[in-house]
C-alpha positions as CSV (number, residue, x, y, z in Angstrom):
1,M,-15.8,2.2,-6.2
2,D,-14.7,2.8,-2.8
3,Q,-13.1,5.9,-1.1
4,P,-12.3,7.5,2.2
5,V,-15.2,9.2,2.9
6,S,-17.6,9.6,6.2
7,C,-21.1,8.4,6.2
8,T,-23.6,10.3,3.8
9,H,-26.8,11.5,4.5
10,R,-28.6,9.0,2.4
11,E,-26.2,6.3,4.2
12,F,-27.4,7.3,7.4
13,S,-31.1,7.3,6.5
14,V,-30.2,3.5,5.9
15,V,-29.1,3.1,9.0
16,L,-31.6,4.4,10.8
17,R,-34.2,1.7,8.6
18,Q,-31.7,-0.9,9.8
19,L,-32.4,-1.1,13.4
20,P,-35.7,-1.2,15.7
21,D,-36.6,1.9,17.0
22,D,-36.6,-0.2,20.5
23,I,-33.4,-1.1,20.3
24,S,-31.2,0.3,23.1
25,M,-28.1,-0.9,25.8
26,N,-26.7,0.2,29.0
27,L,-23.6,2.3,28.3
28,D,-21.4,0.4,30.7
29,T,-22.5,-2.8,29.2
30,L,-21.7,-1.4,25.5
31,I,-18.1,-0.8,26.6
32,D,-17.6,-3.5,28.9
33,G,-13.9,-4.9,28.4
34,L,-13.2,-2.5,25.7
35,H,-9.9,-0.4,25.9
36,I,-12.1,2.5,26.8
37,R,-11.2,5.2,29.7
38,R,-14.6,6.4,31.1
39,S,-15.2,9.7,32.8
40,G,-18.3,11.8,34.3
41,G,-21.9,10.8,34.1
42,A,-24.1,8.4,35.7
43,H,-23.7,4.7,35.4
44,D,-27.5,3.9,34.4
45,L,-27.1,5.7,31.1
46,T,-28.9,4.0,28.2
47,V,-27.5,4.4,24.5
48,Q,-30.3,4.4,22.0
49,H,-28.3,5.0,18.7
50,I,-24.6,5.6,17.5
51,I,-23.9,8.0,15.2
52,E,-20.6,10.0,14.0
53,D,-22.3,13.3,11.7
54,S,-23.3,15.7,14.7
55,R,-26.3,16.7,12.1
56,H,-27.7,13.6,13.0
57,A,-27.6,13.7,16.9
58,R,-30.5,13.4,18.9
59,P,-31.3,12.5,22.4
60,G,-29.9,9.5,23.8
61,C,-27.3,8.9,21.1
62,L,-23.2,7.8,21.5
63,F,-21.5,10.5,19.3
64,V,-18.1,9.1,17.7
65,A,-15.9,11.8,17.3
66,R,-13.6,10.5,14.6
67,P,-10.7,12.2,13.1
68,G,-11.4,11.8,9.2
69,L,-9.6,12.8,5.9
70,V,-11.5,15.3,5.2
71,H,-13.7,16.6,8.6
72,D,-12.8,16.1,12.0
73,G,-15.5,15.0,14.2
74,R,-14.1,16.2,17.3
75,T,-14.7,19.7,16.2
76,H,-18.5,19.1,16.3
77,I,-18.6,17.6,20.1
78,A,-20.1,20.6,21.3
79,D,-23.0,20.3,18.7
80,A,-23.8,16.4,19.4
81,V,-23.7,17.2,23.1
82,A,-26.3,20.0,22.7
83,A,-28.7,17.8,20.6
84,G,-28.8,15.5,23.1
85,A,-25.6,12.8,23.1
86,V,-25.1,11.1,26.4
87,A,-21.7,9.8,25.3
88,V,-18.7,10.6,23.1
89,L,-16.0,8.6,22.1
90,S,-12.9,10.1,21.3
91,D,-9.0,9.5,21.3
92,R,-8.9,12.5,23.6
93,K,-10.7,13.7,26.5
94,E,-12.5,16.9,25.4
95,A,-13.7,19.7,27.5
96,A,-16.6,20.2,25.3
97,A,-18.3,17.0,26.5
98,E,-18.7,18.3,30.1
99,H,-22.4,17.3,30.2
100,A,-21.6,13.8,28.3
101,V,-19.7,10.8,29.3
102,M,-16.6,10.9,27.8
103,L,-15.0,7.8,26.4
104,V,-11.4,7.9,25.4
105,C,-9.7,5.1,23.4
106,D,-6.3,5.1,21.3
107,D,-8.1,3.8,18.4
108,V,-11.2,5.7,17.5
109,P,-12.3,3.8,14.3
110,R,-11.9,0.3,15.5
111,T,-13.5,0.9,18.9
112,A,-16.8,2.2,16.9
113,A,-16.5,-1.0,14.8
114,L,-16.5,-3.0,17.8
115,L,-19.3,-0.8,19.6
116,A,-21.3,-0.8,16.6
117,E,-21.3,-4.9,16.3
118,R,-21.7,-5.4,19.9
119,F,-25.0,-2.7,20.1
120,S,-26.6,-4.3,16.8
121,G,-26.5,-7.9,18.7
122,N,-23.2,-9.1,17.1
123,P,-24.8,-10.1,14.0
124,S,-21.7,-11.5,11.8
125,A,-21.6,-14.4,14.5
126,A,-24.8,-15.2,13.6
127,L,-24.0,-15.4,9.7
128,K,-21.4,-17.3,7.9
129,L,-20.0,-14.1,6.5
130,I,-17.8,-14.4,3.4
131,G,-15.3,-11.4,2.6
132,V,-14.1,-10.7,-0.8
133,T,-10.9,-8.8,-1.6
134,G,-8.5,-7.9,-4.4
135,T,-7.9,-5.1,-7.0
136,N,-10.5,-6.6,-9.5
137,G,-13.2,-9.6,-9.5
138,K,-14.6,-8.8,-6.1
139,T,-18.2,-7.8,-7.5
140,T,-18.2,-10.6,-10.2
141,T,-16.9,-13.1,-8.0
142,S,-19.6,-12.0,-4.9
143,H,-22.4,-11.8,-7.7
144,I,-21.5,-15.6,-8.5
145,I,-21.2,-16.7,-4.5
146,H,-24.7,-15.1,-4.2
147,P,-27.1,-16.8,-6.3
148,L,-25.1,-19.7,-5.6
149,L,-25.9,-20.2,-2.0
150,N,-29.3,-19.0,-2.7
151,A,-30.0,-21.9,-5.1
152,A,-29.0,-24.1,-2.7
153,E,-31.2,-22.8,0.0
154,R,-28.6,-20.9,2.3
155,R,-29.8,-17.7,2.2
156,C,-27.2,-15.4,1.4
157,G,-27.4,-11.7,1.6
158,M,-24.9,-9.5,-0.2
159,I,-22.9,-6.1,0.2
160,G,-21.2,-4.6,-2.7
161,T,-20.2,-2.1,-5.2
162,V,-23.1,-2.4,-7.0
163,Q,-26.1,-3.5,-4.8
164,I,-26.9,-4.3,-1.4
165,D,-29.6,-7.3,-0.3
166,D,-30.6,-7.7,2.9
167,G,-32.4,-10.7,2.0
168,H,-35.6,-8.6,1.8
169,T,-34.9,-5.8,-0.5
170,V,-32.1,-4.9,-2.8
171,E,-31.2,-1.2,-3.1
172,D,-28.0,0.4,-5.1
173,A,-24.9,0.6,-3.3
174,A,-22.9,3.9,-2.2
175,L,-19.7,2.5,-1.4
176,T,-17.7,-1.1,-1.9
177,T,-17.7,-1.6,1.6
178,P,-20.0,1.0,3.8
179,P,-19.0,2.7,7.4
180,A,-18.5,0.4,10.1
181,L,-21.7,2.2,11.7
182,T,-23.8,0.9,8.6
183,L,-22.3,-2.5,8.4
184,S,-23.6,-3.9,11.8
185,P,-26.9,-2.8,11.4
186,L,-27.1,-3.8,7.7
187,L,-25.7,-7.4,9.1
188,R,-28.4,-7.4,11.7
189,R,-31.2,-6.9,9.3
190,M,-29.9,-10.0,7.3
191,V,-30.4,-11.7,10.4
192,D,-33.5,-10.7,11.5
193,Y,-34.9,-11.4,8.0
194,G,-33.8,-15.2,7.9
195,C,-30.3,-14.9,6.2
196,A,-27.6,-17.7,7.0
197,T,-24.8,-16.3,4.9
198,C,-23.7,-12.9,3.5
199,V,-21.2,-12.2,1.1
200,M,-19.4,-8.9,1.5
201,E,-16.7,-7.1,-1.0
202,T,-14.0,-6.2,1.4
203,S,-12.1,-3.1,0.2
204,S,-8.6,-2.2,1.0
205,H,-9.9,1.3,2.5
206,A,-12.6,-0.5,4.7
207,L,-9.5,-2.7,6.2
208,A,-7.2,0.2,6.7
209,Q,-9.8,2.0,7.9
210,Q,-10.9,-0.3,10.5
211,R,-14.6,-0.5,9.1
212,T,-14.4,-4.7,9.9
213,A,-12.9,-4.8,12.5
214,G,-16.0,-5.6,14.9
215,M,-16.9,-8.2,11.8
216,R,-16.3,-11.9,12.7
217,F,-15.4,-13.3,8.9
218,D,-15.6,-17.1,8.5
219,I,-14.3,-17.2,4.7
220,G,-11.8,-14.7,3.0
221,V,-11.5,-14.7,-0.4
222,F,-8.4,-13.2,-2.4
223,T,-9.0,-12.4,-6.2
224,N,-5.7,-10.7,-7.2
225,I,-3.9,-7.5,-6.6
226,S,-2.8,-4.7,-9.3
227,G,-1.7,-1.1,-9.2
228,D,-4.2,1.0,-7.9
229,H,-5.5,3.0,-4.8
230,L,-1.8,4.3,-4.7
231,D,-3.3,7.5,-3.9
232,Y,-4.1,6.3,-0.5
233,H,-1.6,3.4,0.4
234,A,1.6,4.7,0.5
235,N,3.0,2.0,-1.6
236,M,2.0,-1.8,-3.3
237,D,3.7,-3.2,-0.1
238,E,1.2,-1.4,2.0
239,Y,-1.8,-2.1,-0.5
240,I,-1.1,-5.8,-0.1
241,A,-0.6,-5.6,3.8
242,A,-4.0,-4.0,4.0
243,K,-5.8,-6.8,1.9
244,A,-3.8,-9.0,4.1
245,M,-5.8,-7.8,7.2
246,L,-8.7,-10.0,6.2
247,F,-6.9,-13.2,6.3
248,A,-5.5,-12.3,9.5
249,A,-8.9,-11.8,11.3
250,L,-10.1,-15.4,10.1
251,P,-10.5,-17.7,12.8
252,H,-8.6,-21.3,12.8
253,D,-11.7,-23.2,11.7
254,G,-12.4,-20.5,8.9
255,Y,-11.3,-20.7,5.4
256,A,-9.1,-18.5,2.9
257,V,-9.9,-19.3,-0.6
258,V,-6.8,-17.8,-2.7
259,N,-5.9,-17.1,-6.1
260,R,-2.6,-19.1,-6.4
261,D,-1.9,-17.4,-10.0
262,D,-1.5,-14.4,-8.1
263,S,2.0,-13.7,-6.3
264,A,0.0,-12.0,-3.6
265,S,-1.4,-14.3,-2.6
266,E,1.8,-15.7,-0.6
267,A,1.0,-12.5,1.5
268,M,-2.5,-13.5,2.5
269,M,-1.7,-17.0,3.0
270,R,1.0,-16.3,5.5
271,A,-1.2,-14.1,7.3
272,T,-4.0,-16.4,8.1
273,T,-4.3,-19.4,10.6
274,A,-7.3,-20.5,8.6
275,E,-7.6,-23.5,6.4
276,V,-6.2,-22.2,3.0
277,V,-8.0,-23.4,-0.2
278,T,-5.9,-22.8,-3.4
279,C,-7.3,-21.9,-6.9
280,S,-5.4,-21.9,-10.3
281,M,-6.4,-21.6,-14.0
282,L,-2.4,-21.6,-14.7
283,G,-1.9,-25.2,-13.8
284,R,-0.1,-24.6,-10.3
285,D,-0.3,-27.0,-7.9
286,A,-3.7,-26.1,-6.4
287,A,-6.9,-27.5,-4.5
288,C,-9.2,-26.5,-7.2
289,V,-8.0,-26.1,-10.7
290,A,-10.0,-24.5,-14.1
291,E,-9.4,-25.1,-17.7
292,V,-10.7,-23.2,-20.4
293,K,-11.9,-25.2,-23.0
294,H,-13.6,-22.5,-25.4
295,E,-14.8,-19.0,-25.6
296,T,-17.0,-16.6,-27.3
297,I,-18.4,-13.1,-26.9
298,T,-21.5,-14.6,-24.8
299,H,-19.9,-17.4,-22.8
300,V,-16.7,-19.4,-21.8
301,E,-16.5,-23.4,-21.7
302,A,-14.2,-24.6,-18.8
303,H,-13.6,-28.0,-16.9
304,F,-13.6,-27.3,-13.1
305,A,-11.7,-29.8,-10.6
306,G,-11.3,-29.6,-7.0
307,P,-12.3,-31.5,-3.6
308,W,-15.9,-31.8,-5.0
309,G,-14.8,-33.8,-8.3
310,A,-14.9,-32.8,-11.5
311,F,-17.6,-31.1,-14.2
312,D,-17.4,-29.5,-17.6
313,V,-19.6,-26.2,-17.5
314,Q,-20.5,-23.6,-19.8
315,L,-20.2,-20.0,-17.8
316,P,-22.7,-17.4,-19.4
317,L,-20.0,-14.9,-18.9
318,C,-17.7,-13.3,-21.3
319,G,-13.7,-13.1,-20.8
320,R,-11.6,-16.0,-19.7
321,H,-10.4,-13.7,-16.6
322,N,-14.4,-14.6,-15.1
323,V,-13.3,-18.1,-14.7
324,I,-11.1,-17.6,-11.7
325,N,-13.8,-15.8,-10.5
326,A,-16.2,-18.5,-11.0
327,L,-13.5,-21.5,-9.7
328,Q,-13.3,-19.4,-6.3
329,A,-16.7,-19.1,-5.9
330,A,-17.3,-22.7,-6.3
331,A,-14.7,-23.1,-3.8
332,V,-16.6,-21.1,-1.2
333,G,-19.8,-22.8,-2.3
334,Y,-17.8,-26.4,-1.7
335,V,-16.7,-25.5,2.0
336,L,-20.1,-24.3,2.9
337,G,-21.7,-27.9,1.8
338,L,-22.3,-27.7,-1.7
339,D,-21.8,-30.5,-3.9
340,E,-20.6,-31.1,-7.4
341,T,-24.3,-31.1,-8.8
342,Q,-25.3,-28.1,-7.3
343,L,-22.1,-26.1,-8.5
344,Q,-22.6,-27.3,-12.2
345,A,-26.0,-26.5,-12.1
346,T,-25.9,-22.8,-10.5
347,L,-22.8,-21.8,-12.2
348,S,-24.0,-22.7,-15.7
349,S,-27.2,-19.8,-15.0
350,C,-24.8,-17.3,-13.3
351,T,-24.8,-13.7,-14.4
352,A,-22.4,-10.9,-14.7
353,P,-23.1,-7.9,-12.8
354,P,-24.4,-4.8,-14.0
355,G,-21.7,-2.9,-15.8
356,R,-19.3,-5.9,-16.6
357,L,-19.0,-6.1,-19.9
358,E,-22.9,-5.2,-20.8
359,P,-23.7,-5.2,-24.3
360,V,-25.5,-2.1,-25.4
361,T,-26.0,-3.2,-28.8
362,K,-28.3,-6.5,-29.6
363,P,-26.8,-9.7,-31.2
364,G,-27.1,-9.2,-35.3
365,D,-26.0,-5.3,-35.0
366,P,-23.5,-4.5,-37.6
367,F,-20.9,-3.7,-34.3
368,S,-20.9,-4.0,-30.9
369,V,-20.7,-1.8,-28.0
370,Y,-19.9,-2.9,-24.5
371,V,-19.7,-0.6,-21.0
372,D,-17.4,-2.2,-18.5
373,Y,-15.9,-1.0,-15.0
374,A,-12.2,-1.7,-15.8
375,H,-10.3,1.1,-14.1
376,T,-7.2,-0.3,-13.9
377,D,-4.5,-1.2,-16.4
378,D,-4.9,-4.7,-15.3
379,A,-8.9,-5.1,-15.3
380,L,-8.7,-3.2,-18.9
381,E,-6.1,-5.8,-20.2
382,N,-8.3,-8.6,-18.8
383,V,-11.2,-7.2,-20.7
384,L,-9.6,-6.4,-24.0
385,R,-7.7,-9.6,-24.1
386,A,-11.3,-11.0,-23.9
387,L,-12.5,-9.0,-26.6
388,R,-9.2,-9.1,-28.9
389,P,-10.1,-12.6,-30.6
390,L,-13.4,-11.7,-30.9
391,V,-13.1,-9.0,-33.4
392,P,-14.2,-10.6,-36.8
393,Q,-12.0,-10.3,-39.3
394,G,-12.0,-6.6,-41.2
395,G,-13.1,-5.3,-37.9
396,S,-11.4,-3.0,-35.2
397,L,-11.2,-3.1,-31.5
398,R,-12.0,0.8,-30.3
399,V,-11.5,1.6,-26.8
400,V,-13.1,4.7,-24.8
401,F,-11.4,5.2,-21.4
402,G,-10.3,7.8,-18.7
403,C,-8.8,7.9,-15.0
404,G,-10.7,9.5,-12.0
405,G,-9.2,12.4,-10.6
406,D,-7.9,12.7,-6.8
407,R,-7.1,9.1,-7.2
408,D,-4.0,7.2,-8.2
409,R,-2.0,8.7,-10.7
410,T,0.6,6.2,-11.1
411,K,-2.0,4.2,-13.3
412,R,-2.8,7.0,-15.8
413,P,0.1,6.2,-18.5
414,R,-0.1,2.3,-17.5
415,M,-4.0,2.5,-18.8
416,A,-2.8,4.2,-22.0
417,E,-0.4,1.8,-22.7
418,V,-2.7,-1.7,-22.2
419,A,-5.3,0.6,-24.4
420,C,-3.0,0.9,-27.3
421,R,-1.1,-2.2,-27.0
422,F,-5.0,-4.3,-27.5
423,G,-7.3,-1.4,-29.2
424,D,-7.0,-0.3,-32.9
425,A,-8.5,3.2,-31.9
426,V,-8.0,4.8,-28.5
427,I,-10.1,7.8,-27.6
428,I,-9.1,8.9,-23.9
429,T,-11.6,11.0,-22.1
430,S,-12.7,12.0,-18.6
431,D,-13.9,9.6,-15.8
432,N,-14.9,11.2,-12.3
433,P,-12.5,14.0,-12.8
434,R,-13.9,15.2,-9.1
435,T,-11.6,18.5,-8.3
436,E,-8.5,18.0,-11.0
437,N,-8.5,19.9,-13.9
438,P,-9.7,17.2,-16.6
439,Q,-7.5,18.2,-19.4
440,L,-4.6,17.8,-17.2
441,I,-5.5,14.7,-16.4
442,V,-6.1,13.5,-19.8
443,D,-2.5,14.9,-20.5
444,E,-1.2,12.5,-18.0
445,V,-3.3,9.6,-19.3
446,A,-1.8,10.4,-22.7
447,S,1.9,10.6,-21.7
448,G,1.8,6.6,-21.5
449,V,0.7,6.2,-25.7
450,P,3.3,4.7,-27.4
451,A,4.7,6.6,-30.1
452,D,3.8,4.0,-32.8
453,H,0.1,4.7,-31.3
454,T,-0.2,8.4,-31.6
455,H,-1.8,8.2,-35.1
456,H,-4.5,6.3,-33.7
457,T,-5.2,7.9,-30.4
458,T,-7.8,11.0,-30.0
459,C,-8.1,12.8,-27.0
460,M,-11.6,14.4,-26.3
461,V,-12.1,15.7,-22.4
462,D,-16.1,15.5,-23.1
463,R,-16.8,12.0,-22.0
464,R,-20.5,12.2,-23.9
465,D,-18.3,13.5,-27.0
466,A,-16.1,10.9,-26.8
467,I,-18.7,8.3,-26.4
468,H,-20.8,9.7,-29.6
469,H,-17.5,10.1,-31.8
470,A,-16.4,6.2,-30.8
471,I,-19.8,4.8,-32.2
472,Q,-20.8,7.3,-34.8
473,S,-16.9,6.5,-36.3
474,S,-17.6,2.5,-36.1
475,C,-18.1,0.4,-39.3
476,E,-19.4,-3.2,-39.4
477,G,-17.6,-5.7,-37.4
478,D,-16.2,-3.1,-35.2
479,V,-16.4,-3.9,-31.4
480,V,-16.7,-0.7,-28.8
481,L,-15.4,-1.2,-25.4
482,I,-16.3,2.0,-23.1
483,A,-14.4,1.6,-19.9
484,G,-14.3,2.3,-16.5
485,K,-17.8,3.6,-15.3
486,G,-19.7,0.5,-15.8
487,H,-22.8,0.6,-13.7
488,E,-22.3,4.1,-12.6
489,T,-25.1,6.2,-13.3
490,Y,-23.4,9.9,-12.6
491,Q,-19.9,12.1,-13.3
492,I,-18.2,13.4,-10.6
493,V,-17.0,17.0,-12.2
494,G,-15.8,19.4,-9.1
495,S,-17.9,18.7,-5.8
496,E,-21.1,17.8,-8.5
497,R,-22.6,14.4,-9.0
498,L,-24.0,14.9,-12.5
499,D,-26.4,12.3,-14.1
500,F,-24.5,10.3,-16.3
501,D,-24.6,6.8,-17.5
502,D,-22.1,5.3,-20.3
503,R,-25.0,2.8,-21.6
504,L,-27.9,5.6,-21.8
505,V,-25.1,7.9,-23.4
506,A,-24.0,4.7,-25.8
507,A,-27.8,4.0,-26.6
508,E,-28.5,7.7,-27.4
509,A,-25.5,7.7,-29.9
510,L,-26.6,4.6,-31.5
511,E,-30.2,6.3,-31.7
512,S,-28.5,8.8,-33.7
513,L,-27.1,6.8,-36.7
514,T,-28.7,6.4,-39.9
515,P,-31.1,3.6,-40.0
516,Q,-29.0,1.8,-42.7
517,R,-25.8,1.4,-39.8
518,T,-28.1,0.0,-37.3
519,A,-30.4,-2.0,-39.1
């Protein structure tokens, strides 16, 4: 899950691996043509690194004094200069930078992104860069595009919520979209490892904070919009406008692949001058359409039609909401040159990302347990709609979920209403409470429980207890959904990041059952 934070130590160590030690650039060449006012220092200075954390300053670096939401980099200019920074980028001239070149601009985040891209050799221009944005579906769509292009020998890197693949190694991701000073070096590394394409989840935080301002995108993909992140964006209009920034940045010869079934697609299409490729599952007039023929807990059979022709495909994914993700992935593949045969073959073997309706139980177990990342009311509804018809007669659908602290509070009661509308039994619990009181979060969520569902709703602040209770009280034929964290392996309580994996806790609860109940 993305959030407006500064670069962590772990992310910085990744940055240092991404660029060769001998990379450097003349300062005047680096800033040439940009809206930067330069003062002080010699004109033959060489920049060897660009950093925004003064603790990582070293001789030859350019320090970006970025005013952030939590920390103000301008208060650390003296520390960076003392450690060897030869230049400082800020939105005002600072006396503390008297022993370094002062670079002043009006928009520090945007300028820093442009500098990072130029310093890294403009790698986004060497790739076919695909940005995927939307409230839900970014990760799944990216995880379908990634193998689709790799299978067609269009070597593809990936940057997203779950993983980063630079074409050589795969590592866990820290943010949906990394900071600009991480992004460009990462793309450079992809180019060096022979990638021709890259698919990148592009969050509204990243777009609003100009993290991608230096990137040249060739394709933008819009999945959908639903209520989320209104703790950061003032309202839905601002949230939609942030997403539309990706499409405004597309070149004339680029492509905008939009989900025509979502009304916010209008804003994306108005924002772009690129060629629009529309996708629909609801029978709208669109270039690419999909129709669900049959679905089970393990797959969805669908008919795809588009400029590539038409074919039937069995997607090994759970839930019809994943069909639009696969359709948009197919549209991306087509505009990059894939034909009908390649699309059909790869889609039939695609897999869901970790933590997306990921089963914890095995086929044949008396009841089923799934873990999913759904943390908005819209995402939770999609997952529950997928599971509801698959609950056998006599079974019940049991839902465990919570809402994160220090995040959008407006969705809390809405999520409770959705859980109660589709679930037979609901357990409200904690989900990364952060600095908020976990009990108060649970109470706010519970305020959305309809009066006729109060007897089927339980509040348990401890998430481990809630998961154990849901599993231990399940009977044959039941389906248990543990929602909100998916692939995450931690729980944030206060300022601590504690080890916690829903999948491991659920497995632990299953092991504690009597042999008769798990046989």
